[in-house]
N, C-alpha and C positions, 0 to 999 in steps of 0.2 A: 450802294456804285456806283460810279460810269462805266457804263461799256458801250464801246462802240460794237454792235453787230453786222455783220458780213450776210446778208440775205435778209429779203422781207418776204417774199411770198413762201417761203419752204415753214412743212413742219414745226421744226424745234424754232428757226425764225418766230413764226408766231406765237410761239406759245411763252418766248424770250421776252416778246412784247409787252406781255401781259403780266410779265414779273417787276412792271415800272409801278404796281399796283402795291407791291411788296417794301417800296421805297427805294428802289432802284433805278439809277437814270438809265436807260437804254434807249440808246441812239443805232436806229435800224439802216442800214445801206444798202439801197435796191438795186438792183440791174441799170433804172434809170439813170443814175447816178457814178454807180461802181459798175462797169459789164465787164467781170474775169474772164471774160473769153478775150478781151483784151488786157494781158495781164498789169502790161507796165500804164499804161493811161488809167485803168483804176487803182495803182498802186498809186500814182501819182495822187489820186482823190485821198485815198487813205490816210495818207501822211498828211494830209490837211487838215482832214479831219480830228487828226490825232490829237492836233494844236485847238483847233477851233473850240472843240467839248470838253478840251482835259478828261481823255480817258482815262481810265486808272486799269484798264484791261482790253484786253480786246478776244473776241468773239469768232471765229469763222464758222458760220452754220451756213452757208452757200457750198452749193456742191451743182456738178451734173451728175443726175440721177437716173436719166436714161438709157439701163443696165444695156437693153439690147441694140440700139441707136450706137450707143459708141464702139461697137464692133465694129461697124465701117466710117466712125468720125471718132478714130481714138486722138486723134492729135488735137479737134477740139476738143474733148473731153478732158485733157492733158492739159490745155491751158487754163481748165476751171479749176478741176481737181490737182493738178502738180505746180506749173507753175506760179498760178496766183498764190496758192499759198505761202509757197518759197518767199516771193518776195512779202509777204503779209508779215512774215516771220522773221525776216528781215527788220522792217521796221520796229514792229513789237520789240525787237532786241534791241536797235538802236534808240528807242524813243523809252527803256526799260520799264516796258509794261508786260506783263502776263499773259500770254498768249496762248487759247486753248481750241483744238482742233478738230472736228468731227471725224472722222473715219469709219469705217463697214466690216462686217467679217467678213465680205467679200477679199480680202488680201491674202486668203488660206484656200487652201485646195477643198476644205471639205471633208478629207479624209480621214476614218475611223471613227469612236463616235466618244473619243474622248473630249471632253472642252478643250479648246485652245486657248493656251495662257500668254499675255501681253509677249511674252519672250519667245511663243513656239516660232519657228521656220517659216518665214511670208511662201506662197507660191498661188498665187491670183490663176483663174483658170478661163481668164478673158480679159477684154481693153479696160473696163471700169475699173476690176478691181486692181488693172495693172498701174493707172493713173493714181487713182486712191492709195497706192503703197507709194508712186511719185511723190507724193505730196506728204506725206507721212515722212518719210526720209529725207524730205527736204525740211520739216518743222524740226528733227529731231539735229539736224547740220546745224541746224540755223544756232544751237546753244544758246539759247538764250538767258541769260545770266538773273535777268526777273522771274523766270518761272515761266513752263512750258508744257504742256499736257495736248497729247494724243486720245482721244477715246473714242475708243472703238465701240459700235454697237449695231445695233439689227432690229429688222421685219418694224421699220419706224410705222404706228400708226395714230392720229388725230385725229379730232372733226372737221379738222382745213385741210383743204386739197383733195389730191386723188390717192388713195392708197389702199390697202387690202380689205376695210375693215369696211367702205362706203362702198366699193366693188362688190364683197360679198350682199349685203345690206341692199341693195341696186337688184341685183341678179337673183338672191333669196326671194326676193317680191315677186319676181316672174317667171321663176320657175318650182317644180313641184323636187326634183332634182339636181345637185350639181357635183361634177365630178371634179375632186382637188387633189391635188399632192400630197403622201402622206410618209414617203422616203426622205422629204428633207425637215431635218429636226434644228429649231432654235428658239430663242427665247423672244417674242412678240413684247416690245418697248415702247410705252406713250410716251411718245413727244414734252408733252408736260415733265416727264418725270426726267429726259434727257435737259430740255431745261433747268430744271435748278438742280440738278448734278454739274452744269459747265457754270452755275453761278456760283456753287460751290466750291468748284474746285478752284476757278478763278479767286476768289478770296481767300483762300486757304494760301494758294501760291505765292499770293502778294505776301504775305507772313511768311511762307514757306517756303523758298524757292526751291528748296534740296527736295520738294517731290514730286518735283518734275517729271516725265518719262508719259510710256505707252499705255495707259488702263483700259479696261471693258467694264462695258453698262449694260446688263441686258435685264429683259425682263423676266420675272420665274413665275412657276416652273417652264421647263425646257418642253416643247410641242412639235408638232407637224404644222402643214399648212391645215389640212383637212384636219385637225385638232383644234385650229383656233379658227375654222370656219365651222364646226360645230357646235362651239361656246356663243361665237358671234348669232348662231342661228336660236340657239338655246332662251342667250339672254333679250334678244329683239323680238323672240314668240313669235317664230317664223317656222310654218311648218317645212318647209326645204328640208331634205335630208341630204345628205353629203355621204357622197360614193366614195371610198377611197382608192388611189391611182397612183401607180408609181411614175417619176421624173419619166422614164420613156417613153407614157403615153400622153405627155405633153411636150415635145421640144420647142424649144426657144434658139432664137439665133446664137444669143449670150448661155453659157454652161452654167448652171447655178451649185452651190455647191451642198452637199445630203448633208455636209455638217457644221451647221452653222452657233453649234454649243460656245458659249465664250466662257472661260474661267474671271471671275470676277473681284477675286478675292484681296488684290493690292489696292484696288479702290476703296475699299473699306478698311484697309489697315491704312491705309494715305489718309483719305478722306474723309471715313466713315460713314460710307456711303452703300446701302445696303441693294439688293435686288426689287426694283417693286414687282408686284404681285400684278401680272399683263391683266388678270383677271376683274380686279378692282378698275385699272384705269379704264379696259371697255365697258364697265359701268357708266363709269363717268362720260365715254365719249358718247356711248347712247344717249343718256340724258339729258347732253347737250344737243345733239342734233335732233334729235326728238319736240327742243324747246325753238331751235333754229328757224325761222316762216321759210 
């Protein structure tokens, strides 16, 4: 499948690029070509590329992900997370191409302990979540007859860029004890699994656009950040001990949801995708990092 992918340096985009080895034609669009902080100009580039590469689907793997910075730069975050996806969703609809847009658990308020279903009421706690919700609403409003999907995911990790796994490995090698939040619960998700899910969704929508909608995809089993950190230390063979702390002991400019559990049943029903075991994904990431000079 010929895929036009927005985002080049992000974790999921990097994994999508690798899928070119699986027979897919992946055209990544980086900020140097289409800067989503300038949505109108970026949309012009995307419209041109759709024709140039004869795209069969569009995947938006680009986003403003600086959660804390969004609190003081919401307009800038909205341009990338809300306005740009709106314009690209319209382009996809006009071109008759399926559109897959990646979103986040931060659109929820994190209340309770029950996994959030795709149709659960949203109530973002901060600016980042608000801008991502705006993007979701725009993609749904475009009502692309060729098929569309908003894929909410959580706690993304890989061997690329900056993420929790790489931070824990660095700190775990330097310290004997790390204090990590234990009352935020969610599903760590390998970027590789998200990339493959996006392609499966795009391929399915091309044949069955009626499966359009909002879906959830996160790793299993659910755990805390402290639990995630402990597994990282164990698999990496680091002696660093993880000490549980509450969220209140680690204040941040933007509030974090305590409950990031996602109900992923609709994705399995519609696309046959099951939750990946993040521990297996972690093992692969650690292997890759060890092999990287």
